[in-house]
N, C-alpha and C positions, 0 to 999 in steps of 0.2 A: 572109711567114709565118715566124716564128722556127723554128730547127731543132727546138726542143723539141716542136713540134706533130707533127713526123714521128715522133718517138719515142712520143708518145702514140697516134698512129694505129697504128703497128706493134704497140704493146702491146695495143691493142684487137683487132687481128687475132689476135695470139698468144692472148689471152684467149678469143676465139671458138673457136679450135682446141682449147684446153684444156677448154672448157665441155662438149663432148660426152663425152669419157672421164671427166671429173670427175663429171658427172651419173650416168653408168653406175656408176662406182666407188662413189659415195655411196649410191645407191639399193640396189645389190646388197649393200653392207656392212650397211645397215639391215635388209634382207630376210633375208640368209643368215647374219648375225651374225659375219662375219669379213672382213678387208680382202683382196680378191682382187687380188693384184699381177700376175696373168696378164693383167689388162686392158691393161697396158703393151705386151705382146707382140701383143695383138689389133690395136693400131694398126699394128704392123709387118706383120702378116698382111694387113690391109686394103690397105695401101700396095702390097705385092707382088702381091696378087690383081688389083688394078686394073692394075698394070704389066704383068702377064702377058697380059691380053687387049688392053690398049692397044697394046703392041708386037707381041705374037704374033699377034693376030687383027685388028689395025687398028681396034679399037673406039674410038669417040669417048670422051673422058674422062667425059662425063656418064653414058654407059651403063656404062663401066668402074667408075664410082663405085657405081652400083646393084648391079653384080655383086659388088663388094667388100663391100657391106652383107650380101648373101645368104651369101657364103662365110664371112665372119667370124662372123656370127650362128650359122651352122650349126656351125662349129668350136667356138665358145664353148659351145653347147648340148651338143655331144658330149663336151667336156672335163668339163663339169659332171656329166654322166651317168656317165662312166667314173671320174673322179678324185675328185670332191667328194661326190657323192651317197652312196657307201658310208661316207664319213667324217662325215656330217651330225651325228652325236651326239658327235663329238669336241670337244675344246676349241678355241676360236677360234685359239689360237696354233698348234695342229697344222695346222689348215686353212690358215692364212696361210703356214706353212712349205711346205705342199704346193703352194700357188699359186706360190711362188717356184720350186719344182722344175719345175712345169709350164711356167712362163715360160722357164726355162733350156732345157728340152727343145725347145720350139717355136722358140726363137731359134736353136738349133743346127741344127734341121731346115731353117730358112730359109737359114742359111749353107751347108748342104750342097747345097741346090738352086741357089741363086743366087750363092754366093760372097760376098766382102766388099767388092766394088766399089761405088762410089757410082753411082747411076743417076738418070734423070729421065724424066718422061712426055713422050710425043710429042704436044705441043699447039701450036696456032698461036701464033706470036710476035706479041704485040700491044704497042702503044705505051702506056705508062703515062699516066694522066691527071695533069695538073699544074694545081694551083690555088693561086695565091699562094705558089709554092715547095713546096707539099705534093704529093708524088708518091704517087698512089694506083693500084695495079695492078688491072686488071680482074678477075684471079683473086681478089684480096683482097676486092673488093666481092662477088663471087659467094660466097666462103667465109662472109662475114658474113651475107649474105642467107639462105643455106641453113641456117646454124646457127640463126639467129633463128626461122626457120620450123619447123625440126625440134624445137627446144626448146619452142616454142609447142604443137606437136602432142603432145609428151610430157606437158606439163602438162595439156592437155585430156584426154588418155588417162587419166592418173592421177586426175583429178577427176570425169570425166563418164561413164566406161565401167564396166560391171560388173566386167570383169577388172581394171581399174586400181584400183577401190575394194577388190576382193578382195586385190590386192597390198598395198595400204596396211594393210588389216586384218591380213594375215599378218605384215607387218613390225612392227606394233604389238604383237601378241600371238599368236604362232604356235600356242601350245597351245589358246587359245580358238578360233582359226580352225579347227583340226582338229576340236575338239568340235562346232563348228557345221556341220561337214560340208564345209568348203572343201577342194578338192584341192591341198593345200599343195605337194606335189612337182611337180605340173603347173605351178602358179603359179611356182615357183622356176625350172623349166626355161624357161618362156616369158620370164621376166624376164631370165634369163641370155642367151637368144637375142637379145632386144632390146638389152641392154647391150653385148653383143659387136658387134652391128651398128653401134651408135652409135660405139663405139671404132674399128671398121674404117673407117667414113666419115671420122672425124677423121684417121686415118692417111693417107688419100688427100689430104685438105686440107693436112696437114703436108708431104707429098711435093711438092705443088704449090708450097707457099710456100718450101720449102728444097730438099732432095734426098732420095733414098731410099737407105737402107742398113739392114743387119740390126739395128743398134742404135738405129733410129729411135725406137721407143717407150720403150726402156729409159732413154734420156736424158731422157724427159719424165715419168717416174713420180713423181719428187719434187715437181714442179710440180703434177701431178694430185692427189697425196696432200695437198699443202698447200691446194689449192683446196677439196677436199672437207672438210678439217678446218676451214678458215676459214668456209665457208658453213654448216656444221652437217651432221653425218651424217644421211642420209635426206631431206634437203631439196633438191629439184631446183632451185628458185629460188636457194637458198643456194649450191649448187654453181656455178651460173652467175655469181652475184655474186662468189664466191670466185675463180673462174677469171679474171674480168676484172681483179680487184684484183691477183692474182698476175702475170698477163700484163703489165699496165701497170707494176707494180713492177719486174719483171725487166728490161723494156726500158729503163725510166728509170734503172735502176742502172748501165747501161753508160755513162752520162754520167760516172760517178765511178770505176768499176772495169772491168777488162778483161772482155769478153763471156764468156771462159772461166769466170769465177767467178760468173756471174749465177745459177746454180743454187743458190748459197748463200742467195740471197734467199728461196727456198722454205723452206729450213731455218729461217731467221730468223722468217718469218711463222708457221710451225707452232709454234715455241718460244713466241712472244709470245701466240698464241691459246690454247695449252694452259695458259699461266700465268695469263692475264687472263680469258679467256672459254672454258672447255673445251668448252662445248656449241656453240660457233660463233656466227656472226652471226644466223642464222635457225633454228638447231637447237633442239630441245626439251631442257630440263634433264633430263628423264627418260632 
């Protein structure tokens, strides 16, 4: 198996990790009408929430992951109620700046509690599977499997449930949704809770695949932003497709440039998409 196959597989795993926060970022942007950059810090919160119970209480990583979903979703909901709800009628630019401020506050709270050291989860050491020279970690397979299952459930929720249909209706026309009697504020809160949970779960996956530190999510925000833009704002399948493209492109780029500069690939993808297809691969022109 040529080495390029390893880069492709690593890119697939990276794309799978990116997909969860990219879907959250994209759907929330469409619903709330502003890019919520605090999503990046929700990854970090999820990673440290799982770390706290994994090391402090001896929880297995699967239970710690579920705990991270609950904690991050709750914090995201609380942030929306306290910081964003009073500003709902402001311009999107003001809300985007507010989300950067929220991200800064949460990031420094994490630094105050846990410091700046790199950490890792307490998980059993397992031997990677090797197939024709391709090394596949068991954790990587678990990450891909859970990501596919979660995104499938998200799509079913948006397409088949009353709450999911109400979310899509609110995203398409919030004024008409209010006129029809839909509880738009409740819908926004529940969507934020779900988006925060997805981002927190992705943070645990990222911590398993690399290490945990207070800048875990901050270093990923450009890639998440690029994936959402590439897929089309408001499209969950588009965000998944965008995440896979960005993940593979970033990993493949390390064949030609140092890994330190691979985040520039996200910038390049955003620039090309905004110039050639501003509504994204699967987004609506409207």
